[in-house]
C-alpha positions in Angstrom: 21.2 0.9 13.6 19.2 4.0 13.0 16.1 3.1 10.9 13.5 5.4 9.4 9.9 5.0 10.3 8.3 2.7 7.7 4.6 3.4 7.0 3.2 0.5 4.9 0.1 0.3 2.7 -1.7 -3.0 3.0 -3.5 -4.3 -0.1 -1.2 -4.8 -3.0 1.9 -4.0 -0.9 1.9 -6.6 1.9 -1.2 -8.6 1.0 -1.5 -10.4 -2.4 -5.0 -9.2 -2.9 -5.0 -8.1 -6.6 -6.7 -11.1 -8.1 -9.1 -11.4 -5.1 -10.0 -7.7 -5.6 -10.9 -8.4 -9.3 -13.0 -11.4 -8.3 -15.0 -9.4 -5.7 -15.4 -6.5 -8.1 -16.8 -8.7 -10.8 -19.1 -10.4 -8.4 -20.6 -7.0 -7.4 -20.6 -5.5 -10.9 -24.1 -6.6 -11.9 -25.6 -4.9 -8.8 -24.2 -1.6 -10.0 -25.1 -2.0 -13.7 -21.4 -2.4 -14.6 -19.9 -5.0 -17.0 -17.4 -7.4 -15.3 -13.8 -6.8 -16.3 -11.9 -9.4 -18.3 -8.3 -10.2 -17.2 -7.1 -8.3 -20.2 -9.1 -5.2 -19.2 -7.9 -5.5 -15.7 -4.3 -5.7 -16.9 -5.0 -2.5 -18.9 -6.4 -0.8 -15.8 -3.2 -1.4 -14.0 -1.4 0.9 -16.4 -3.7 3.8 -15.6 -4.6 6.1 -12.8 -7.8 5.2 -10.9 -9.8 8.1 -12.3 -8.7 7.4 -15.8 -9.5 3.7 -15.5 -13.0 4.5 -14.1 -13.6 6.8 -17.0 -12.4 4.3 -19.6 -14.6 1.4 -18.3 -17.6 3.8 -17.8 -17.8 3.3 -14.0 -19.4 6.4 -12.5 -17.3 7.9 -9.7 -20.4 8.4 -7.5 -20.9 4.7 -7.3 -17.4 4.0 -6.0 -17.9 4.7 -2.3 -20.8 2.3 -2.0 -19.0 -0.3 -4.1 -16.0 -0.1 -1.8 -18.1 -0.6 1.3 -19.8 -3.6 -0.2 -16.4 -5.0 -1.5 -14.9 -4.7 2.0 -17.8 -6.7 3.4 -17.3 -9.4 0.8 -13.6 -9.3 1.5 -14.3 -10.4 5.1 -15.8 -13.7 3.9 -12.6 -14.6 1.9 -9.9 -13.1 4.1 -8.8 -16.5 5.1 -7.7 -17.1 1.5 -5.5 -14.1 1.4 -1.7 -14.6 1.4 1.2 -12.2 1.8 3.3 -11.6 -1.2 6.3 -14.0 -1.4 9.1 -12.6 0.6 7.0 -10.2 2.7 7.0 -12.1 6.0 10.8 -12.5 5.8 11.2 -8.8 4.9 9.1 -7.6 7.9 10.9 -9.9 10.3 14.3 -8.6 9.2 13.2 -5.0 9.3 12.0 -5.6 12.9 15.3 -7.2 13.8 17.1 -4.2 12.4 15.1 -2.1 14.9 12.9 -0.3 12.3 9.6 1.0 13.7 6.7 0.1 11.3 3.0 0.9 11.0 0.1 0.2 8.6 -2.2 2.6 6.9 -5.0 0.9 5.0 -8.3 1.7 3.4 -9.4 -1.8 4.3 -11.2 -2.4 7.6 -9.3 -2.9 10.8 -11.0 -6.3 11.3 -9.9 -7.6 7.9 -6.3 -6.3 8.4 -6.0 -7.8 11.9 -7.5 -11.1 10.7 -4.8 -11.3 8.0 -2.0 -10.4 10.4 -3.2 -13.0 12.9 -3.5 -15.7 10.3 0.1 -15.2 9.2 1.6 -14.1 12.5 2.8 -10.8 11.2 2.8 -8.8 14.4 5.5 -6.3 13.6 3.5 -3.0 13.6 3.5 -0.3 16.2 0.0 0.7 15.1 -2.7 0.2 12.4 -4.8 3.1 11.1 -7.5 3.5 8.4 -7.6 6.1 5.6 -10.4 8.5 5.1 -10.9 7.8 1.3 -9.3 6.2 -1.7 -8.4 9.5 -3.5 -7.2 11.7 -0.6 -4.7 9.6 1.2 -2.3 12.5 1.8 -4.8 13.8 4.4 -4.7 10.5 6.2 -0.9 10.4 6.2 -0.6 13.9 7.5 -3.2 13.1 10.2 -1.3 10.1 11.4 2.1 11.8 11.4 0.6 14.5 13.7 -1.3 12.0 15.8 1.7 9.7 16.4 4.1 12.7 16.7 6.4 11.5 13.9 9.2 13.5 12.3 8.2 13.4 8.6 11.9 13.8 7.7 12.3 10.3 9.1 9.1 8.7 7.6 9.1 6.6 4.4 5.8 5.4 2.9 5.7 2.0 1.1 2.9 1.5 -1.4 2.0 0.0 -4.8 0.0 2.7 -6.5 0.7 6.1 -8.1 -1.8 7.7 -5.7 0.6 6.5 -2.9 3.4 8.4 -4.6 1.3 11.6 -4.9 0.2 11.3 -1.3 3.8 10.9 -0.1 4.9 14.0 -2.1 2.0 16.1 -0.8 2.8 14.9 2.8 6.5 15.8 2.4 7.8 12.3 3.1 9.9 9.8 1.0 8.3 7.0 -1.0 9.2 3.4 -1.8 7.1 2.1 -4.6 6.8 -1.7 -5.0 6.4 -3.2 -8.4 4.5 -6.4 -7.3 1.2 -4.6 -6.5 -1.6 -3.0 -8.5 0.1 -0.5 -10.7 2.6 -1.5 -13.4 6.3 -0.7 -13.0 6.4 1.7 -15.9 3.5 3.8 -14.5 5.1 3.9 -11.1 8.4 4.9 -12.5 6.8 7.7 -14.6 5.6 9.3 -11.3 9.1 9.5 -9.9 9.0 7.8 -6.5 12.1 8.2 -4.3 12.8 4.5 -4.6 11.3 1.7 -6.8 11.9 -2.0 -5.8 11.1 -5.2 -7.5 11.4 -7.6 -4.5 10.6 -7.3 -0.8 14.2 -8.1 0.2 15.3 -5.0 -1.7 13.5 -2.9 0.9 15.7 -4.5 3.6 18.9 -3.8 1.6 17.7 -0.2 0.9 17.1 0.5 4.6 20.5 -0.9 5.5 22.1 1.4 2.9 20.2 4.4 4.2 21.2 3.7 7.7 24.9 3.4 6.8 24.6 6.7 4.7 23.0 8.4 7.7 25.9 7.3 10.0 28.4 8.7 7.5 26.7 12.0 7.5 26.6 12.1 11.3 30.4 11.6 11.5 31.0 14.5 9.1 29.2 17.0 11.2 
């Protein structure tokens, strides 16, 4: 079967790291003169863009890069606790069995990502690359499409945030938004991804449907 190239985000898409991220952020908050977020405030942040959430909770943008560096270092100490979202291992296995090429693009460190993949035996990816920043992901996507000589017409990005949708659109590729990650379903839907799924297995079914549709188009030519 003819599969698209699936480019996956990591945190919030494959790894169930949302609550861990809040815990790490709150542990570091005093060092940056920032008030820890309550669960209610965090839930509210998940309905907003990152810049808007930073502004609402009075977190200066210039502090974000250093905070991310420190958070990733903290992440390394608790990576053994991190689990994949329910259904993700099965989804990846089935996509691999369908013959779908897959890769990972993450703002997390390669060491953390590889540790997670080793822990859960999720060795399904052709390559793993890092991004160059949390707000300019489209540049990283374009860079990897060029580096790995991909046909962007055949690439689908899979992520959990509205910045993923924006990055996919700017990169000229299709987007699957997943509702189980950081951003709320309503917010994702309002940014018009190509596809919006609620369970990992829906990605498998979607890819099967796209492959069948592609075969139909080929016969008509």
